[in-house]
N, C-alpha and C positions, 0 to 999 in steps of 0.2 A: 504494500500499500503506500502509495507517495505521499509525502508531507507536503501541504499546500504552501507552507511558508517558505520550505526550501526551493520549490518551484517557482513561486513569485521572485524570489532572489536571483534564481537562474535566469529568469526572463529579464530582471532588472539589468544583469550583467550584461546580457546579451544587446540589450537596447543601448546600452551605455558604451558598447564597443569594445568592453573589457575582454570578452571573449567571443569567438567565431560561432557559426552556427553549428559546424561539426563537434566543436567541444561541448556546446550547450545540450547537443542530442546525446553525446556521451554521458554528461552529467544527469540529465533526466532519467536515462537508463539505469545509471548505477543507482540512483535514489529509488527508483522503482523497486530494486531488488533489496533495499535495506529494511530492516524491521522499523514499524511506525513508532514514534513516541506515544506515550498516553494522551487523550485529548486535553487532560488539564495543564499537562506540562507545555503542549504546543500552544495553548490558548492564554497562557501567563505571560505577560510581557515580561522582558528581562528586569531583574532588579525589584519586582514586587513581592516576592516570598519573604519570609521571615529572617533570611539572612540578612537583610537590610533595614529592618525595623523591629524595634523592642515592643512585644506584647504587654498588654495590660497586666498579664499574670507575671511576667519577669519584672516589670516595674515594682509592682507590690512585693515581690519576692526580694528584689535588691533592697527595697526599704525595710522589710522585715530583717533582712540580714543585718543591716546598718544598725537596728534597734538591739539587735542580739549583742553586736559588737560592743555598742555602748553600756549595754545590761553588763557585760564583762568587765569592762573598766570600773563601772561604778560599784560592782561587787568587790573587785580588788581594793577599791579605796576605801570602802567600808570595813574591810578586815585587817587593815594595816594594824599592828597593835601599837599601842600608846607609847611614845618614846621612840620608836624606831624610825630610821630614815625612810622614806617614801621611794628613793631612787631604786633600791634593789626588787622591790615589789613590782613597780611598774616596768622595770626592765624585765622581770620574769613574765608579766602579763603580755608585754608586747611580743617576747619570743614566743610564747605560746599561742597568741592569736595568730602571727606570722605562720607558725608550723601548721596550725588547722586550716588557714586560708590556702596556704601553699599545697597541702595534701588534697583539700577539696577541689582546686584547681587542676591538680594533675588527674585527678578521678574523672572530672566533667570532661576533660580534654579528649577522653577516649570514646566519648558518647556522640550524640547526635549534634548538627549544628547549632541549634539553640543552647545546647548545654556547653558546647566549646565557646560561645559567646560569652555564656556565665563564667567559663574557666577564665577567660582573659579578665573579666572584672575581678574575680577573686584573687588572682595574681597580682593584679595592679594594687589592690587595697592591701594586699600583704606586704609590699614594699615598705611604705612608711612605717607599718608597726614593726617590721624587722629593724629599719633604722633606728628607730626610737629605743627599741629594746638593747640594739648593740651600743648605742652611745651611753645610755643610762648603765649598763653593765661596765664598759670601759671606764666611764666616770666614776663608778664605785670602786672598781679595782685600782685604777690609776688616777689620782686626783692631779689636775693639771697644777702645776705651780705659778705658771704664768699663763694667764687667761688669753692673751693676745695670740697665743699658738693653738689653733683648733686641732690638736693631734686626735682626741678622742673622736671629733666630728668626722675627721678624714678618714680615720679607720672605718666608721660606720657607713661612711658613704661609698667607700670601695666594696665593702661586703654587699651593701645594696645594688650597686652597679653589676656585680657578678651575679647576684640573683635575678636583676631585670634581664641580663643576657639569657640567662637559662630559661627564665619565664618566655621570653620571645622565641626562644627555640622549642620550646613545649608547644605552645600556641601563638603561632606566626599571624599576629593580626594587629588591626590599627591600635587597639586599646594597649596591648603589650609594647607595640612600638612607641607609644606615647610614654610609657613607663620608663622605656629605656632611654628615651632622649632626655627626660627629666633627671633620671638618675646619672647620666653622663654629664649633664650641666651642672649638677649639684657636686658631683665629685671634683669636676674642674674647678669649681668655685672655692671648695673648702681646701683643695691643694694649692690653689693660687695664695689663698689666706694664710696657710702654712708657710709657703715659701717667702710670701711678702714679709711676715712676721720675723721669720729667721734671718733674712737677708738686709731689711731695710728697718726693722722696728724692735731693735734690742731694748731690754728693759731699761738701761741706763740712758737710752736716747728718750725712750718715752717718758720715764719719770722726770728726767731732767728738762723735757721741752725744748729740746735742741733741734732746730731746724736742719733739714738735709741740706748739703750743699747742693750747688747747681749740677754738677757733673753726676752725683750720686741720684739725684732726683731724675735726671735725664735717663739714667740706666734704669732706673726703676720704670719708666714710662715705657721704654723700648722692650725690657723683658716682659712686662705686662702685656703688651701687643703680641710679642711673638708667642707666648704662653697661650693665649685665647685662640690665636691662628692655629696652633698645634692642636688645641682642644676640638676645634671646630674641623679641622681635617680628619681627626681620629673618628668624630661623630658622623662624617660622612662615609668612611669606611665601615663603621660598625653599622649604622643604620641603612645604608643604601648597598655598598658593596657586598657585605656579608648578611644581608636580609634573606633568610632562607626562602626557598621557592616553594610553591609557585608566588612570585612577588605580583603585587597589586599596584596599580596606579596611585590610590590614595595612601598606601604606605611608603612608596617611593617618594611622594611629594612631601610626606610629614618629615621623612628624615632630611631631605634637602632643606625645608623650611627651618628645621631645627638646627642644622649646621650652619645656615647662613645667618641666621638670627643670632647665634652664639658668637660668629665673626665680627657682626656688626656691633652688639652690645658690649663685647669682650674690647674692641677698639674704642668704642666711646668711653668705657670705665678707664681706659689708659690715656686718652688724650685730654680726660677731665681730671686727671691728678694734680694735685697742687701742693705747693711746699708745706712741709709741716709748721704748724702753730708754733710761733716762739716770740716772746716779748720783745727780745732784741733784734729780730729779723725784720728787714724793710721790706722782704718779700713775702711776709707771711699771708697766705691765703691765697696768693697768685698763682694761676696756672702755670705748669712748668712748660707747656708749649703754647704759643701764640695762638690765638683762636683760629686764624687763617690757616695755619700749618695744621692743626688738628682737623678742621673742616678739609683740607686737601686729603689728608690721609683716609678720612671716613668716605669720601667721593670716590678715591682709588679703590677702597674695598668694595663699595658698591660696584664700581666699574667691572671689578673682577666678577662679582656675583652675576651682573648682567651678561657678561661674556658666556659664563657658564650656562646661564639659562638660555641662551640662543644656540649655544653648541648641543647641549642636551635636549632642547627642544621642550623644556619644562619651565613652568611658573614657580616651580619650588624655590628656585634661586631669585627669582625675579621679585617676589614680594619683600624678602629681607634687603636687597639691593634698593628697592624704594625706601625701605625704611632708613637705611643708611643716607640717602640723599636728603630725605626729610630732616633728620638730625643734624646734618651738617648745614643745611641752609638756614634751619632754626637757630642754631648756635652764633652762626655770623650775623643773623638779624637780631638776636639779642645783646651781643657783644658790641655791634657796632651802629646798626641802623637805630635801635631803640635808644642809645645814648644821645645820638645827634639829633633825631628828629621828633623824638616824643613816643609815647604809649600808643596813640591812635594810630600813627603811620605803621609802627612795628606790628601791630596786631592785623593791620590791612595786608602787610606783606606776608604775614604768617597765613592768612587766609590763601593769598595767591599761591603760596608755596605748596599748600594741602591741596589745592586744586589742580597745579600743575604736576605734583607727583601722582595723584590720582589718575590724571589723564594720560600721563606717559605710561603708567603701568597697565592701564586698560588697552591702550593702543597696542602696546608690544606684547600684553598677554594674547590678544587676538591673533597676532601674526603667529605666536608660538604654538597656539592650540590648532591642531590640524583638522579642517573642515570634514565632515563625515559624507562622503559621496555614496551616492546609490549605488550599491554593489557589495563586496565582500564585508564581512564583520570586521571592525577594526582589530587590527594585529595579525589577521591573516596575510597580508601582503608584507613582506620583509620591509621593516622601518628602518633598519641600521642599528649598529650597537649602542649608540647614544640615546636612541629615543626611549621615551618612558613606556612601560608595559602597557599592552592594551586596555582600555577602559573597562571595567566589570570582569577583568581576568582573576578570579577567585573572589573569596568574599572578602570585602573591604575592612570588615570587622575582625574577623577571625582567621582568615586565610582560608586554603583549601583543606 
């Protein structure tokens, strides 16, 4: 029995000149010899099944699970013996909750698509519970003598990053991809804080209120930029290149957005660094880099992301690039125009910046999104190694 949907596609390909009459006839004969799909599967439009939508049953189940988790922590808080420190108790509570959620997610991952979606949510919620448990446990066992060095938080973030990577392997979906992106950025943040404290914020410097000299401050800016660029590159590798198959367009786009946004915000953090406060320093509070230099660096990063967006034919890098342009122009506006021309003119320019960035991203985004011709399904014609996966290839929430 021939599928009417496939026959209509064959006729559309022939009418569009993509195939000749002989090939169309061969395809019709091949389709006539195949087993038909069920009428329900053929009639349902792509993307209208439960794989893309959360049912009312799932929504209330998620809310119920959230209340169970809250009840667990409330029970732990109510059973802490008088006089005992709360950190060990909440550390144990976080680790138990993470273990239960992780085991539940691993069990649900082997079931039907709806259960796999719930597995991704369970594994995502397990990450902050694991992080808080590890942090409180490390803080209980090892009290930091100098609070400026976030060693315990760094250890917890590394453990959470490893767990997030494993969760994405178990359930390769959009939810677990989001968890891995957040975990990678958080680990990068705490690692940068640890390095910054060890290299540039020694206790004798902090407590004495001594300002960093110009050379040291510039080195701090350069190292901060280099660090966040390295973190962004690592995120691109982990979130995009190492994304397990079958890959989906939504997961790949999320990975590129996360990596690009990390590069832009990390660069912003670096160029906004100011001299350390000091009563005797004439440069206290002033930025290390001149605003136009920092803006130029941000625009360069935005330009690199835009080039990547064009080469990869993906808007995933385009949106962070637009964010970089907006931050750079807004900073120039605040540092120069607002001082010289007044607040009303600066606000007017800021509105123009927003409109300009929105218009530019929209126009370029339309060029990057390939139009869908009447013919084969997207992704059935070779699109090149740099193109995004075909839209709808796999479940964007939980993967295949």
